[in-house]
C-alpha positions in Angstrom: 36.8 -29.8 5.9 35.5 -26.1 5.8 33.5 -24.0 4.0 33.1 -20.6 2.6 30.4 -18.9 5.0 27.2 -18.0 3.2 26.6 -13.7 3.0 24.3 -12.7 5.2 20.6 -11.9 3.3 19.0 -8.7 3.8 15.6 -8.1 3.0 14.5 -4.2 2.7 10.9 -3.4 2.3 9.7 0.1 0.8 12.9 0.3 -1.5 11.1 2.2 -4.1 11.2 5.0 -1.3 13.2 7.9 -0.2 15.3 6.5 2.6 14.6 2.8 1.6 16.2 2.9 -2.3 19.1 5.0 -1.1 19.9 2.3 1.9 19.1 -0.9 -0.9 22.2 1.3 -3.2 24.4 1.4 0.3 23.7 -2.5 1.3 24.3 -3.9 -2.0 27.9 -1.1 -2.1 28.9 -3.1 1.4 28.3 -6.8 -0.2 25.5 -7.9 1.4 23.4 -10.1 -0.3 19.7 -8.2 -0.9 16.7 -8.5 -1.6 14.4 -6.0 -2.0 10.3 -6.7 -1.3 7.9 -4.5 -3.6 4.2 -4.2 -5.1 6.2 -3.4 -8.7 9.7 -4.8 -9.9 8.7 -2.6 -12.9 9.4 0.6 -10.9 12.6 -0.3 -10.0 14.3 -0.4 -13.4 16.0 2.5 -13.7 18.0 2.3 -10.0 21.4 1.1 -10.4 21.0 -1.3 -8.3 18.3 -3.3 -9.9 20.1 -6.3 -11.2 22.2 -6.9 -8.6 19.6 -7.6 -5.8 17.2 -10.3 -5.9 13.1 -8.6 -5.9 9.9 -10.3 -4.2 7.0 -8.6 -5.9 3.8 -8.4 -3.2 1.3 -7.0 -1.4 2.6 -6.2 2.8 -0.9 -7.1 3.3 -0.8 -11.1 2.0 0.6 -13.7 4.6 1.8 -15.8 1.6 3.2 -12.9 -0.2 5.4 -11.9 3.1 6.3 -15.6 3.9 7.9 -15.4 0.7 9.9 -12.0 1.0 11.1 -13.3 4.9 12.2 -17.1 3.9 16.1 -17.4 4.3 16.3 -13.4 5.6 18.5 -13.1 8.4 18.4 -8.8 8.9 14.8 -7.1 7.9 14.6 -3.4 7.1 10.9 -2.4 7.6 10.3 1.2 6.1 6.4 1.2 5.4 3.7 3.8 6.3 0.6 4.8 4.8 -0.1 7.5 6.2 -1.8 8.8 3.2 -4.7 5.9 4.0 -7.0 8.1 5.4 -8.0 8.9 9.1 -7.4 5.2 10.2 -4.1 4.6 9.0 -3.1 4.0 12.1 -4.9 1.2 12.1 -3.4 -0.5 9.1 -0.1 0.4 9.9 -0.5 -1.3 13.5 -1.7 -4.7 11.5 0.7 -4.3 8.8 3.2 -4.7 11.3 1.8 -7.2 13.4 1.4 -9.9 10.3 5.0 -8.9 9.3 6.1 -9.8 13.0 4.8 -12.6 12.5 5.9 -13.3 9.3 9.5 -13.1 10.0 9.2 -15.0 13.4 7.4 -18.4 11.3 10.0 -17.9 8.8 13.2 -18.2 11.6 13.8 -14.2 10.8 17.2 -13.2 13.4 16.8 -9.5 13.0 14.0 -6.8 12.3 15.8 -3.1 11.6 12.6 -0.3 11.8 13.0 3.4 11.1 10.1 5.4 13.2 10.3 8.8 14.7 11.6 10.4 18.2 8.0 10.3 20.0 7.6 12.6 22.8 5.9 10.8 25.1 3.3 12.9 27.2 2.2 15.5 23.4 2.1 13.1 20.7 1.0 13.4 17.1 -1.3 11.1 15.8 1.1 10.0 13.2 4.0 9.9 15.6 1.7 7.8 17.9 1.4 5.5 14.8 4.9 5.1 14.5 5.8 4.1 18.4 2.6 1.6 18.0 4.1 -0.4 14.5 7.2 -0.6 16.9 6.0 -2.3 19.7 3.7 -4.1 17.1 7.2 -5.0 15.0 8.3 -6.6 18.5 4.9 -8.3 20.2 6.6 -11.5 18.7 10.1 -13.8 19.3 12.1 -11.6 16.8 14.4 -9.1 18.0 13.6 -5.2 16.8 16.6 -1.9 16.4 14.2 0.5 16.3 15.8 3.7 15.6 13.9 6.9 15.8 14.7 10.3 13.6 13.1 13.6 13.8 13.8 15.6 10.6 15.8 14.2 7.8 17.9 16.4 5.9 18.7 15.2 2.8 18.4 16.2 -0.9 14.8 15.4 -2.0 13.2 14.8 1.5 10.0 15.6 2.2 11.0 17.5 5.5 14.1 19.4 3.7 11.6 20.2 0.8 9.3 22.2 3.0 12.3 23.9 4.6 14.1 24.6 1.4 10.3 26.2 -0.5 8.6 28.1 3.0 11.8 29.5 3.2 13.0 30.5 -0.5 9.2 31.9 -1.5 8.0 33.6 1.7 11.0 36.7 2.7 7.8 37.6 5.4 6.2 34.2 7.0 3.1 34.6 9.6 4.0 30.9 11.3 2.4 28.8 14.1 3.7 28.8 17.5 5.8 25.3 16.6 8.2 27.2 14.6 9.7 27.8 18.1 9.9 24.1 19.2 13.1 22.4 19.6 14.1 20.3 17.0 17.8 17.9 16.2 17.6 17.2 12.8 20.1 14.8 11.0 21.7 14.2 7.9 20.4 11.2 5.4 23.8 10.9 5.3 24.6 9.7 8.9 20.7 7.5 8.8 22.2 5.5 6.3 24.9 4.9 8.3 23.3 3.7 11.4 21.0 1.2 9.1 24.1 0.4 7.6 25.6 -0.7 10.6 22.2 -2.8 12.0 22.6 -5.0 9.1 26.1 -6.2 10.5 25.2 -6.4 13.8 27.2 -9.6 15.5 24.4 -10.3 17.9 20.7 -9.5 17.4 19.8 -6.6 19.2 16.3 -5.1 20.8 16.1 -2.2 21.8 14.5 1.9 21.2 17.5 4.0 19.9 17.1 7.7 18.9 19.3 9.3 16.6 19.6 13.1 16.1 22.5 14.9 14.8 25.2 17.0 17.0 22.5 20.2 17.1 19.6 21.0 18.9 17.8 24.7 17.6 14.2 25.7 16.4 12.7 24.9 13.4 12.7 28.9 13.1 16.5 28.9 13.5 17.0 25.9 10.8 15.0 28.6 8.5 17.5 31.7 9.3 20.1 29.1 8.3 18.8 27.7 5.4 18.3 31.3 4.0 21.6 32.2 5.4 23.2 29.3 3.2 21.2 30.1 0.4 22.3 34.1 0.0 19.2 34.9 1.0 18.2 38.1 3.3 16.9 37.3 7.0 13.0 36.0 6.9 11.0 37.9 9.0 9.0 35.5 11.1 5.8 36.3 12.5 4.4 34.0 15.3 0.5 33.8 15.1 -1.5 31.2 17.6 -4.5 30.3 15.0 -2.6 28.1 12.3 -3.9 24.6 13.6 -1.4 21.7 12.1 -4.8 21.1 9.8 -4.5 24.5 8.4 -0.5 24.5 8.1 -0.6 21.4 6.4 -3.0 23.3 3.8 -0.8 26.8 3.8 2.5 24.2 3.3 1.0 22.0 0.7 -0.1 25.5 -1.1 3.7 27.5 -0.7 5.8 24.0 -1.5 5.5 20.8 -3.1 4.3 18.6 -0.7 1.2 17.8 -1.2 -1.5 18.4 2.2 -1.6 15.1 2.8 1.5 14.5 3.8 2.4 17.7 4.9 0.0 16.9 7.4 1.9 14.2 9.6 5.4 16.2 8.9 3.7 19.3 11.2 2.2 16.9 13.2 5.4 15.6 14.0 6.4 19.1 14.9 3.7 20.0 17.7 6.0 19.0 20.3 9.9 19.1 20.5 11.6 16.2 18.3 15.0 15.7 20.9 16.8 12.5 21.2 16.8 11.3 24.9 19.7 11.0 25.8 19.0 7.9 27.5 18.3 5.6 24.1 21.5 7.2 23.1 23.0 4.5 20.3 27.0 5.2 20.8 27.6 2.3 22.6 26.0 -0.1 19.8 26.8 2.1 16.8 29.9 3.9 17.0 29.3 7.7 15.2 31.2 8.0 12.3 34.8 8.6 11.8 34.8 12.3 10.8 31.5 13.0 13.1 27.6 13.5 12.4 27.0 16.3 10.1 26.1 19.6 11.6 22.4 21.3 9.9 24.5 24.0 8.1 27.0 20.8 6.4 23.6 18.6 5.9 22.0 21.7 4.0 25.1 22.4 2.4 25.3 18.7 1.1 21.6 18.9 0.0 21.8 21.3 -1.6 25.0 20.7 -3.7 23.5 17.6 -4.4 20.4 19.3 -5.9 22.7 21.8 -8.4 24.8 18.9 -9.7 21.6 16.6 -10.6 22.9 14.0 -8.0 19.4 13.6 -6.0 19.6 9.7 -5.6 16.0 9.3 -4.2 12.9 11.7 -3.3 10.1 11.5 -1.2 7.7 11.5 -4.6 9.6 8.7 -5.4 7.2 6.2 -2.9 3.7 6.0 -5.1 0.4 8.0 -4.3 -1.7 5.3 -5.0 -3.1 5.0 -1.8 -4.6 8.8 -2.1 -8.6 8.5 -2.4 -8.5 9.2 -5.5 -5.8 6.7 -7.0 -8.2 4.1 -4.8 -10.9 4.6 -6.5 -9.3 4.9 -10.4 -7.9 1.7 -9.2 -11.5 -0.1 -8.5 -11.8 -2.8 -11.4 -15.6 -2.5 -11.3 -15.6 0.4 -14.0 -11.8 0.5 -15.6 -11.1 -1.1 -19.4 -14.4 -0.6 -20.8 -14.7 3.0 -22.7 -11.3 3.9 -23.8 -10.6 7.4 -24.9 -7.8 9.1 -26.4 -6.3 11.9 -28.3 -3.4 10.5 -31.1 -1.1 13.0 -32.9 1.4 11.2 -35.2 4.2 13.7 -36.9 7.4 12.8 -38.9 10.6 14.8 -39.0 14.4 14.8 -40.5 15.8 15.1 -36.8 17.9 12.3 -36.0 15.8 10.0 -33.8 18.6 10.6 -30.8 17.7 14.3 -30.6 14.1 14.3 -31.1 14.0 11.3 -27.8 16.3 13.8 -25.9 13.6 16.4 -26.1 10.8 14.0 -25.3 12.9 12.2 -22.0 13.9 15.7 -20.8 10.2 17.1 -20.9 8.5 18.8 -17.9 9.9 20.5 -14.9 12.4 23.5 -15.6 11.6 22.3 -19.4 8.2 22.5 -18.9 6.1 20.5 -21.8 7.0 22.9 -24.7 3.9 25.5 -25.0 0.7 27.0 -23.9 2.6 27.0 -20.4 0.1 29.1 -18.7 -2.2 26.1 -19.6 -0.2 23.2 -17.7 -0.4 26.1 -15.3 -3.6 26.4 -14.0 -4.3 22.6 -14.9 -1.2 22.6 -11.8 -2.9 24.7 -9.7 -6.9 23.5 -9.7 -5.0 19.8 -8.9 -3.4 21.4 -5.9 -6.5 23.6 -5.0 -8.6 19.9 -4.7 -5.8 18.9 -2.7 -3.4 16.9 -5.7 0.0 16.7 -6.2 0.2 19.7 -8.9 3.2 20.3 -10.7 5.3 21.3 -8.4 7.2 18.2 -7.7 9.2 18.8 -10.8 11.9 16.1 -12.0 14.7 14.3 -10.3 17.0 15.1 -12.8 16.8 17.4 -16.1 17.4 15.2 -18.7 17.2 11.2 -18.3 14.3 9.4 -16.5 13.6 6.3 -14.7 10.8 3.5 -14.3 8.8 4.9 -10.5 9.9 8.4 -10.2 7.7 11.3 -10.2 7.2 13.8 -13.2 5.4 16.9 -12.3 1.8 15.5 -11.8 3.0 12.3 -13.9 4.8 9.6 -12.9 7.1 7.2 -15.1 5.3 4.4 -16.0 7.7 2.7 -18.5 10.4 3.7 -20.3 12.8 2.6 -23.5 14.9 4.5 -24.3 15.0 5.6 -28.1 11.5 4.2 -28.1 8.5 4.5 -25.6 7.6 7.2 -22.8 4.7 6.3 -21.2 3.6 8.8 -18.2 0.3 8.0 -15.7 -1.4 10.6 -14.2 -1.3 11.3 -10.6 -3.6 14.2 -11.5 -7.0 14.1 -9.2 -9.3 12.9 -11.9 -12.6 11.3 -12.8 -10.5 8.4 -14.4 -7.3 6.8 -15.0 -4.7 8.9 -17.7 -1.8 8.8 -19.8 0.0 10.2 -21.9 2.6 8.3 -24.4 5.8 8.7 -27.1 6.6 6.7 -29.6 9.3 7.0 -31.8 11.0 4.7 -34.9 12.9 5.4 -37.5 11.1 5.4 -41.0 14.1 5.5 -43.3 16.3 8.8 -43.1 13.2 10.2 -40.8 12.2 9.7 -37.5 8.2 9.5 -37.0 6.8 10.2 -33.6 3.0 9.4 -31.9 1.6 11.3 -28.9 -1.0 9.5 -27.8 -3.4 10.9 -24.5 -5.6 7.7 -23.5 -8.6 8.1 -20.8 -10.3 5.7 -19.1 -13.1 7.8 -17.3 -14.8 6.6 -14.2 -18.9 6.6 -15.7 -20.9 9.2 -16.2 -18.5 11.9 -15.0 -15.4 10.9 -16.0 -17.0 10.8 -19.8 -18.1 14.6 -19.3 -14.9 15.7 -18.0 -12.6 14.4 -21.0 -15.2 16.2 -23.2 -15.9 19.1 -21.0 -11.6 19.5 -21.7 -11.2 18.3 -25.2 -11.2 22.3 -26.4 -7.8 22.8 -24.6 -6.5 19.4 -26.0 -6.9 20.9 -29.4 -4.4 23.9 -28.0 -2.0 22.0 -25.9 -1.4 18.6 -27.7 -0.6 20.0 -31.1 1.7 22.5 -29.8 3.3 20.4 -27.3 4.2 17.7 -29.9 5.2 20.2 -32.8 7.6 22.0 -30.2 8.9 18.8 -29.3 10.1 18.4 -33.1 11.3 22.2 -33.6 13.5 21.6 -30.9 15.3 18.5 -32.1 15.1 20.0 -35.5 17.1 23.3 -34.1 19.3 20.5 -32.2 19.8 18.7 -35.2 21.1 21.9 -37.4 23.1 23.3 -34.3 25.3 20.0 -34.1 25.1 20.2 -38.1 
């Protein structure tokens, strides 16, 4: 009597991140039995695959959570990192990987797949050294580990691509550090996903390190010139200077691009030495290249720009929560949260249909802006950037539609009920925790709109801050609500 074999169960960690979100969708499309391990299930509710995967909530530092996530799993994808956890992030990453390896061994996992970075053995940044050490920790138990090492990933929404795009667009003349002349071997995100997908269905467990890269090796400066040419920009003037250290470079990138200095630092650190795939670590013998070949740099850039222009960006670097940043750790301290709540409540009733009002609310931020007093929003973003925050440059993934967990300028979508409620959580640097919420409901033939800004101050400093900015709130918030409603009313009249 024959039995139908069960589908291979695959675990994806980091499913709310840039690679993890895309990989999860790809594995679902490949008809695999997919489980995701995340801290907060609400952050994936807007994903098209959210109801097609098994969700395990938990913390990667908790042994019981790891055991639950890894139970019954054949192949586990390790896509976790902790680069925003301060100067000792390497120790934290090593411990997380070690715990994961032990739990995987205890639960009988057959294969671990890990995406790391190409690491020059003689000259590594702290970030790349930590990525390599993570691979060693994952392989410290008896579970076979396939470690894929990649360099710059070119794709719509990747931090590396956003850094390249904004540097090239905004600076026709650049004074740059010498590392722009180092060779690198970029790879398209499409091809990274190709290799990861194939690792999910290996016939036998494999334990080895493979470098993956695209078909071209070129300098970072040459890549910027390619981008300028594809974008219809004039050739960029690049002036090399010897004084820009990786630390100074990251601050400079943080000012010019949407990528904050904290994230730019490890990206820059990865460029201080050549990041070129080692032929001795070729993956070709294990996984063949895609039938149409790997994308070259020009094709990868064109594909990324096409996705951006068509508003088809699936995930972005900013999708991953920055709750591990220093100010966010302070905000999460339960010793002070929840006692004092300050708020700014505005309400208005309009003849505009509820659907029209909601359309304006859901399209807020990004290129749409914040419905008035733009200079004050710009100044608040500039202040945030100056102090190491994310500022307003992250924009939004799609100009019309939001989903829970994604970034929106210096906010993150915390709750979303279409045509009912939108709650945004502030990720700017603040002496407390802040939210901005919109609620809409029908009142007979009219629409009632509530806009509420809420602040949980951290100590006396937080309360002083709230009262200091209250005059600005008196300018910004009523104008924003009025303009949302006026825009909806104009839209309603034009349709009528």
